[in-house]
N, C-alpha and C positions, 0 to 999 in steps of 0.2 A: 635143493634149496641151499643158498650160500650160507656158509657158517660165518658167524660174527668174527671180525678181526680181533686179534689179540692186541693187547696194549703195545707190545713190541712192534707189531705190524703197523699200528697207527702212528707210532713214533717215527718209524722208517718212512711212511708215506708223508708225514709232516716235514721230515727232513728233505725229501725230494722236492716238495712244493717250495720250501724255503730256498733250496738250492736254485730252483728254476727262477724264483723271484729275484734272487741275488744275481743270477746270470743276466736276467733282463735288465736289472738296474745297472750292472756293469756294462752291458752292451749299450744302454742308453747314454751312460756317461762317456763311453768311447765315441759314440756317434756325435754327441754334443762337442766333444773335444775336437773332432774333425771338422764340424760345421760351424762352431761358435765364431771362429775367426772370419770366415767369409760372410757369415750373417752380420757380424758387427761391421765389417767393411761395407756391406751393402746398405746397412742402416745408416752408416756414416755418409756414404755417397748420396743416399736418398735425402738426408737432412741437408747436406751441402747443396744439392740440386734445388731443394725447396727454398733454401735461403737465397741462392743465386737468382731463382725465379722471382722471389719477393723483391730483391734488390733491383732487378731489371724492371719490374713493374713500377717500383718507386721512381726509378730513373725516367721511365717513360712518362709517368705522371708529371714529374718536375719539368721534363722537356715540353710537354704539352702546355703546362702552365706558362713556361717561358715564351713559347711560340704565341700563345694567346696574348701575353703582355706585349710582345713585339708587334703583333697585328693591331692591337689597340693603339700603340704609339704611332704606327704608320697611318692608321685611320685618322688619328688626331692631326697628324702633319698634313695629310691630304685635305682634310676639312679646313685647316687654317690657310693652306695655299689657295684653296678654292675661294675662300672668303676674301683673301688678299687680291686674287685675280678679279673678282667681282667689284671690289672696292676701287681697284685701278681702272677697270672698265668704266665704272661710274664717274670717276674723276676725269678720265679722258673724254667721256661723253659730255660732261658738264663744261669741260674746257672748250670742246668743239662748238658747243651751243652758246658759249659766252661771247657776246658781241662787243665787250668792252675793249678799249684800245690795248694793244700789246706794247707799243712804244709811243713816246711823245717827244717830238723834237723841241729843243730849246729855241728861243728866239735869236740867240747869238751863239758864237763859238764855232761857226762853220767857215770853211775856206776852200778855195780852189786856186791852184797856181795858174799864172798866165802861160800860154803856150801857143805855138802855131800848129796848123794842120799837120797831122802825122806825128806830132810830138806826144810824149807821155807826161802827164801832169799828176801832181799829188792832190788828193781830195780828202777833206776831213769833215765829219759830221759829229754833232753833239746831241745826245738824246737821253731820255730816261727809259729804262726797260721796266715796264710795269709787271709783266708776268711772262711765263714761258709759253711758247706756242709753236715750237719746232723751228726749223730754219727758214729764214725770210727769202722771199722772191723779190729781186731788186731790178728796178728799171731806172737807169741813170740817163737823164735827158739834158739838153741845153738848147738855147735859142741863140743863133749866131748874130754877127753884126748886121746881116741883111734881114733878120727877122725869121729866118727859116729854122725849122725844128730838126734836131739831129739827136742821135744816141752816141754816147761814148762807147768806144770799143775796147776789147781786151781788159775788162775790169778785173783787177787782180784777185778780188775776194769771191768771184763768182765761178761756179763750175760750168760745165758745158750746157746745163739746163737753165742757167741764170739764177741758181740758188746760192745764196751767200752763207756766211758763217753766223752762228747764233751766239749771242753773249748771254751772260748770266743775269737773271732778273735782279734789279735793285731799284725800287721806286723812289728811294730817298737820295740817291747819289747819281749825278749826271755822268754818263759814260761817253767816251770819244772813240770813234773808229776812223782809222786812216787807211787809205789804199790808193792805188794808182789806176789810171785809165788813159786810153789813147784818144786824142782828138782825130776824127776821121779826116783823111786827106783827099778823098775821091768823091765827095758828096757836095761839092760846091760850097764849102764852108768859107764865109766871108770874114775878113779881119775886122776887128772893132770890139766894142763893148758887148759882152755877152752875159747871159744869165743861165745858171744851171740849177737843177733840183733833182731830187730822187724820190721815187715812189716805192714804198715798201709794203708788200702783202705777205700773208702767211697761208700757204696752201693747206697746212694741217688744221687751220681754223677758218673754214670758208665763210662763217658768219661775220668775221671781223673785216671791216672795210679797209682797203689800202690807205696808208697814211702818206701824205706828201710833205716833204720838208719845205722850209722857206726857200725862196729863190736867193742864190748867192751870185754876186757879180764877179766877173773876171774878164780878162782881155784875151782875145784871140789875136795873136801876133801875125804880122804879114809873113 
């Protein structure tokens, strides 16, 4: 049977335990001294990474909001353009279906120079332009001294398809157009008093009937 420890032995054992505890504390402090710096660095990097991720998420949210705003603006623009196109189409359709006159010739203010077969003469017409309907199709005719019907040639305002120039609409102010044309010399044109007129149609407005000018007298010279 073990004998009870004396007081001295108990004190010695207590000292050993205290020494061991002190050694453990010292070791813990030493370990903390070695690891505290890296741990702090890791914690710092972790916090910085978390903040960077939060900033990135915020930037992504702001970018998405901006993109949504841009898409909304583009949608509004496309919608406005679509409405404008439909409005223009409706206006064009109404213009095509409108059978009201595009031009109205005046009773006076027209003239044609005298000239012989093969010669180029100056021609002038006066009219009111009521509305726009594209470029006109012009047919310039005359009846010679023998009563035969002819067409002027090489009309200066016509292209190869017989389409002329378009003037701006102005229903309140008479306009004048002047151009040249050639009297044909190989169609049996007779000298003498002649009469000329012009027929104006608008291919872009097929419901509008062609308009004929008053007849203008001139002389075909021998």
